[in-house]
C-alpha positions in Angstrom: 119.8 102.6 84.3 116.1 102.5 83.5 115.4 101.2 80.0 113.0 102.3 77.2 111.1 99.7 75.3 110.6 100.3 71.6 108.1 97.8 70.3 106.2 97.4 67.1 103.6 95.4 65.3 104.1 95.0 61.5 103.0 93.0 58.6 105.6 93.8 56.0 108.5 95.2 58.0 108.2 98.9 57.4 107.2 99.7 61.0 110.0 97.6 62.3 112.5 99.6 60.2 111.2 102.9 61.7 111.2 101.4 65.2 114.9 100.5 64.9 115.7 104.0 63.7 113.9 105.5 66.7 115.6 103.0 69.1 119.0 104.0 67.6 118.3 107.7 68.0 117.3 107.2 71.7 120.5 105.3 72.3 122.4 108.2 70.7 120.7 110.3 73.5 122.2 108.0 76.1 119.1 105.9 76.9 119.2 102.2 77.4 116.9 100.8 74.8 115.4 97.4 74.2 113.7 96.9 70.8 111.4 94.0 70.1 108.2 93.0 68.4 105.0 93.4 70.5 104.4 89.7 70.4 107.7 89.0 72.2 107.1 91.4 75.1 106.3 89.5 78.3 106.4 92.4 80.8 106.9 96.2 81.0 108.2 96.1 84.5 111.8 97.1 83.8 111.0 100.0 81.5 110.7 103.6 82.5 109.1 104.6 79.1 107.6 102.9 76.1 107.5 103.7 72.4 104.9 101.7 70.4 104.7 101.6 66.6 102.1 100.1 64.3 100.5 100.8 61.0 97.0 101.6 59.9 95.9 98.9 57.5 92.7 99.8 55.7 91.9 102.2 58.6 92.5 99.6 61.3 95.4 99.2 63.8 97.3 96.0 63.7 95.7 93.2 65.8 99.0 92.8 67.8 98.8 96.4 68.8 95.2 95.9 70.1 96.3 92.8 72.0 99.3 94.7 73.5 97.2 97.6 74.7 94.7 95.2 76.3 97.3 92.9 77.9 99.5 95.6 79.3 96.9 98.2 80.3 97.8 98.4 83.9 101.5 98.8 83.2 101.0 101.3 80.3 99.1 103.8 82.5 102.0 103.8 85.0 104.7 105.2 82.6 105.0 107.6 79.6 104.1 106.0 76.3 104.8 107.5 72.9 103.1 106.1 69.8 104.1 106.3 66.1 101.7 105.1 63.4 102.6 104.5 59.8 99.7 105.5 57.5 99.5 107.2 54.1 101.9 106.0 51.5 102.1 109.4 49.8 102.5 112.9 51.1 98.9 114.2 50.6 98.0 116.3 53.6 94.3 115.2 53.3 95.3 111.5 53.6 97.3 112.3 56.8 94.3 114.1 58.2 92.1 111.1 57.4 94.7 108.8 59.0 94.7 110.9 62.2 90.9 110.7 62.3 91.0 106.9 61.8 93.6 106.5 64.5 91.5 108.4 67.0 88.6 106.2 66.1 90.7 103.0 66.5 92.1 104.1 69.9 88.6 105.2 71.2 88.0 101.7 72.8 91.0 102.5 75.0 89.9 105.7 76.7 92.5 105.2 79.5 95.3 105.3 76.9 96.8 108.8 76.8 100.2 108.8 75.0 102.7 111.6 75.8 103.4 111.8 72.0 101.3 110.5 69.1 102.6 110.8 65.6 101.2 109.7 62.2 104.0 109.1 59.8 104.2 108.2 56.2 104.1 104.5 55.4 105.5 102.3 52.7 103.6 100.1 50.2 105.5 97.3 48.3 103.2 95.3 46.0 105.7 92.4 46.0 105.0 91.8 49.7 101.2 91.7 49.6 99.6 88.9 51.5 96.3 87.2 51.1 93.7 88.3 49.9 95.3 91.5 48.6 97.8 89.6 46.4 94.8 88.6 44.3 93.8 92.1 43.5 95.4 93.1 40.1 95.1 96.8 40.8 97.2 96.5 44.0 99.7 94.1 42.4 100.3 96.5 39.5 100.8 99.6 41.7 104.4 101.0 41.9 106.2 100.8 45.2 105.5 103.8 47.4 107.4 105.1 50.4 106.3 108.2 52.2 108.5 107.7 55.3 110.2 111.0 56.0 113.4 109.9 57.7 114.3 113.5 58.8 110.9 113.8 60.5 111.3 110.4 62.1 114.7 111.3 63.6 113.3 114.7 64.7 110.4 113.0 66.5 112.8 110.6 68.2 114.9 113.5 69.3 111.8 115.1 70.7 111.1 112.0 72.7 114.5 112.2 74.4 113.3 115.4 76.1 109.9 113.9 76.9 111.0 110.7 78.7 112.6 110.6 82.1 116.3 111.3 81.9 118.7 108.4 81.7 120.5 107.8 85.0 124.0 106.5 85.2 
């Protein structure tokens, strides 16, 4: 059975949580799924399809995602790839539109990259997990935790992927 890779780049764990939910949903649709961080991926050879997840941080995609796209360019163009991106930490439609605009800008250095599905999703902000230099900014440290991840939409998107990817063979 051909497998699907679900891989992510994350700073604080939110993208990994979404990646695992998507992997589980794909398994529920009878796909063989391997879920692992982008930094741990050595080859895409055994995968019939790929799901990549990363976040937009300050309008930029995670450096591990950039490295992954560069490293696996030749293999990525040979199979269907779906991408989910965590962005806004509230449900303001204007922020989602801005995140989509930023994502297109960030992916423009990869003109060969044409995902079969591309979805901006709500993100999560937890001030207790801030790293340097953000942990020194009082306004950020004093913000309440925010979580705009819409789990129903995430599961629906994963269900959509099951019809997009090559069918599982037994």
